[in-house]
C-alpha positions in Angstrom: 100.9 101.5 97.9 104.4 100.3 98.7 104.7 98.6 102.1 107.5 100.9 103.3 105.1 103.8 102.8 102.4 102.0 104.8 104.8 101.6 107.7 106.0 105.2 107.5 102.4 106.3 107.7 101.7 104.0 110.6 104.6 105.5 112.5 103.5 109.1 111.8 99.7 108.8 111.9 97.9 111.4 114.1 95.4 109.7 116.4 92.3 111.8 116.8 90.2 111.5 119.9 87.0 110.8 117.8 88.7 107.8 116.1 87.6 105.6 119.0 83.9 106.0 118.2 81.9 103.7 115.9 82.0 104.6 112.2 79.4 107.2 111.4 78.4 106.6 107.7 76.7 110.0 107.5 80.2 111.6 108.0 82.2 109.0 106.1 84.8 110.9 104.0 87.8 108.6 103.4 87.6 105.9 100.7 87.9 103.0 103.1 85.1 104.4 105.2 82.9 104.8 102.2 83.6 101.2 101.1 82.6 99.9 104.5 79.4 102.0 104.6 78.5 100.8 101.0 78.7 97.1 102.1 76.0 95.9 104.5 78.1 93.0 105.6 81.2 95.2 106.3 79.0 97.7 108.1 77.4 95.0 110.4 80.9 93.8 111.2 82.0 97.3 112.1 79.0 97.7 114.4 79.7 94.4 116.1 83.3 95.4 116.5 82.3 98.6 118.2 80.0 96.8 120.5 82.8 94.4 121.5 85.2 97.3 122.0 82.9 99.1 124.4 82.1 95.9 126.2 85.8 95.3 126.7 86.2 98.8 128.1 83.3 98.3 130.5 84.8 95.2 132.0 88.2 96.7 132.4 88.6 98.2 135.8 92.3 99.2 135.7 92.6 102.8 134.5 96.0 102.2 132.8 94.5 99.3 130.9 91.6 101.4 129.8 93.9 104.1 128.5 96.0 101.5 126.6 92.9 99.9 125.1 91.6 103.3 123.9 94.9 104.2 122.3 95.1 100.7 120.8 91.7 101.0 119.2 92.4 104.5 117.8 95.7 103.2 116.3 93.9 100.3 114.6 91.1 102.6 113.2 93.7 105.0 111.9 95.4 102.1 110.1 92.2 100.8 108.6 91.2 104.3 107.5 94.3 104.5 105.4 92.9 101.8 103.2 94.0 98.4 102.0 97.8 98.3 101.5 99.0 96.6 98.3 102.4 96.0 96.8 102.8 97.1 93.3 103.2 94.2 90.9 102.2 91.6 93.5 99.5 89.1 92.5 96.8 89.7 95.0 94.9 87.1 96.9 91.9 89.3 97.0 91.4 92.2 94.6 88.2 93.5 96.2 89.0 96.1 98.9 85.6 95.6 100.4 86.3 92.0 101.2 89.7 92.8 102.7 88.1 95.5 104.9 85.5 93.0 106.0 88.2 90.5 106.9 90.3 92.9 108.9 87.3 94.2 110.7 86.2 90.7 111.7 89.8 89.9 112.8 89.6 92.9 115.1 86.2 91.9 116.4 87.6 88.5 117.4 90.6 90.2 119.1 88.4 92.5 121.1 86.0 89.6 122.1 88.8 87.5 123.5 90.9 87.7 126.6 94.3 88.3 124.9 94.4 92.1 125.3 93.9 91.9 129.1 96.2 88.9 129.5 99.0 90.6 127.6 98.8 93.8 129.8 98.5 91.8 133.0 101.7 90.0 132.1 103.4 93.3 131.2 102.3 94.7 134.6 103.6 91.6 136.4 107.0 91.8 134.8 107.3 95.6 135.3 106.6 95.2 139.0 110.2 93.9 139.4 111.8 97.2 138.7 111.5 100.7 139.9 110.0 102.1 136.7 110.1 105.7 135.8 109.2 108.2 133.1 111.2 106.3 130.5 109.4 103.0 131.0 106.7 101.9 128.6 105.8 101.0 125.0 105.7 102.7 121.6 105.7 101.7 118.0 103.7 101.5 114.8 101.2 99.0 113.5 99.9 98.1 110.0 98.3 95.5 107.8 100.6 93.0 106.1 99.6 92.6 102.4 100.2 89.5 100.3 103.8 88.4 99.9 104.3 89.1 103.6 100.9 88.0 105.0 97.1 88.1 104.4 96.4 91.6 105.7 97.0 90.5 109.3 97.4 93.4 111.7 101.0 93.5 112.8 102.7 95.8 115.4 106.4 96.6 115.9 106.3 97.6 119.5 109.4 98.7 121.3 109.7 97.9 125.0 111.5 100.3 127.3 112.1 99.1 130.9 113.6 101.3 133.6 115.3 100.5 136.9 116.6 103.5 138.8 118.8 105.4 136.3 119.2 102.6 133.7 116.9 102.1 130.7 116.9 98.8 128.7 115.1 99.0 125.4 114.3 96.3 122.8 112.3 96.5 119.6 111.8 94.6 116.4 112.4 96.2 113.0 110.8 94.6 109.9 111.9 95.5 106.4 111.5 93.6 103.1 110.7 90.3 104.8 113.5 90.4 107.3 113.4 91.1 111.0 116.1 92.6 113.2 116.0 92.8 117.0 117.5 96.1 118.2 118.6 96.6 121.8 119.7 99.8 123.5 121.1 100.6 127.0 120.7 104.1 128.2 121.4 105.9 131.5 119.8 109.0 132.8 122.0 112.1 132.8 120.5 115.4 134.1 117.0 113.8 133.8 117.4 112.7 130.2 118.3 109.2 128.7 121.7 109.0 127.2 122.6 105.9 125.0 125.6 104.0 126.1 125.5 100.7 124.3 123.6 99.0 121.4 123.5 95.7 119.6 121.5 94.0 116.9 120.4 90.4 116.1 119.0 89.3 112.8 119.4 90.5 109.3 123.0 90.8 107.9 124.2 88.2 110.3 124.4 90.5 113.4 124.2 88.9 116.8 123.8 90.3 120.3 125.9 88.6 123.0 123.5 86.8 125.3 124.4 84.8 128.4 123.1 81.6 126.9 124.8 82.0 123.5 128.1 83.7 124.3 130.1 80.5 123.9 128.8 79.8 120.4 128.5 83.2 118.7 132.2 84.1 118.7 134.0 87.4 119.1 131.9 89.2 116.5 129.0 89.4 118.8 129.4 92.5 121.1 127.8 95.5 122.5 128.8 98.7 120.7 129.7 101.2 123.4 129.8 104.1 120.9 126.2 104.0 119.6 125.5 106.6 116.9 121.7 106.9 116.8 120.5 107.9 113.3 117.1 107.9 111.5 115.5 104.4 111.7 117.7 103.3 114.7 116.3 102.4 118.0 116.7 105.5 120.1 116.2 106.3 123.7 112.6 106.8 124.9 111.1 110.3 125.3 109.2 111.0 128.4 105.5 111.5 127.7 105.5 109.6 124.4 105.1 106.1 125.9 102.1 104.1 127.0 102.4 102.2 130.3 100.9 99.1 128.7 100.1 98.0 125.2 97.7 95.1 124.3 99.5 94.6 121.0 102.9 94.7 122.6 105.1 91.8 123.7 103.7 90.1 126.8 106.9 88.6 128.4 110.2 90.3 127.5 112.1 89.0 130.5 115.1 87.2 129.0 118.3 86.8 131.0 120.0 89.7 129.1 117.1 92.0 130.1 117.4 90.9 133.8 121.2 91.5 133.7 120.7 94.9 132.0 118.2 96.1 134.6 119.8 94.7 137.8 123.5 94.0 137.3 125.8 96.6 139.0 127.3 97.3 135.6 126.0 96.6 132.1 126.9 95.7 129.4 129.7 93.3 130.5 133.1 94.7 129.6 134.3 91.4 128.1 131.6 91.6 125.3 131.7 95.4 124.8 133.8 97.6 122.6 133.2 100.8 120.6 132.5 100.5 116.9 134.2 103.1 114.7 132.2 106.3 114.1 130.8 106.5 110.6 133.3 109.3 109.7 136.2 107.1 110.8 135.1 104.2 108.6 135.5 106.3 105.5 139.1 107.3 106.2 
């Protein structure tokens, strides 16, 4: 399966309420589930992972953390249920899907047994306490397994952070494609109860750079906020109320850079001296 297809499936997957339960081999229907059930070692790992997951839920007293953990585990199980992603023509490190499924299940077991999920959400809560919050604050994004060429089937997430202070929303997310990462930023303001994009910038692939307080002297005039953002498919768009999780254990723990602080709390943002409108796509072709 091509990696772009894996990521598209990750973004569109429907998370079912029953996905959080331990794998019931009597009801296994998907190829990945059947492979796990046919392997005693993989089945034991799955059972141990389920025990660790419910133990983590039991020791989690914050209801928002519990909800985030449940959604996180459903998302992971949905990703595993789609099977082992492979890149056509790529020499595989491990050709046996059963061994790969065993590895990723053990990786999840170790994640759930550790303190990282709770620490991440505690840091997210601490940072969010500085702003007013609102219906457009939270996290969203897909996850998937990284096959050889790009990884060793590690579980990777591309989580977008939306932070809100009063009527301004500051969003940042990482886009990954063909081995390149791009950080996308978006500033929106609420108008009639809905977020309206007012500025965007990108840093990463194709030499794009966002103007940050700490780099503005070195990046040159090319770095700027686009005050005419045209949101199209694949771009970072404004958040939708009701589609976000308050916390995400696989999300970034500490997005509190100077630009984010300025975006949230400065009287006006982005700064006029590093802002200008890009030509609309139709104008570029004239």
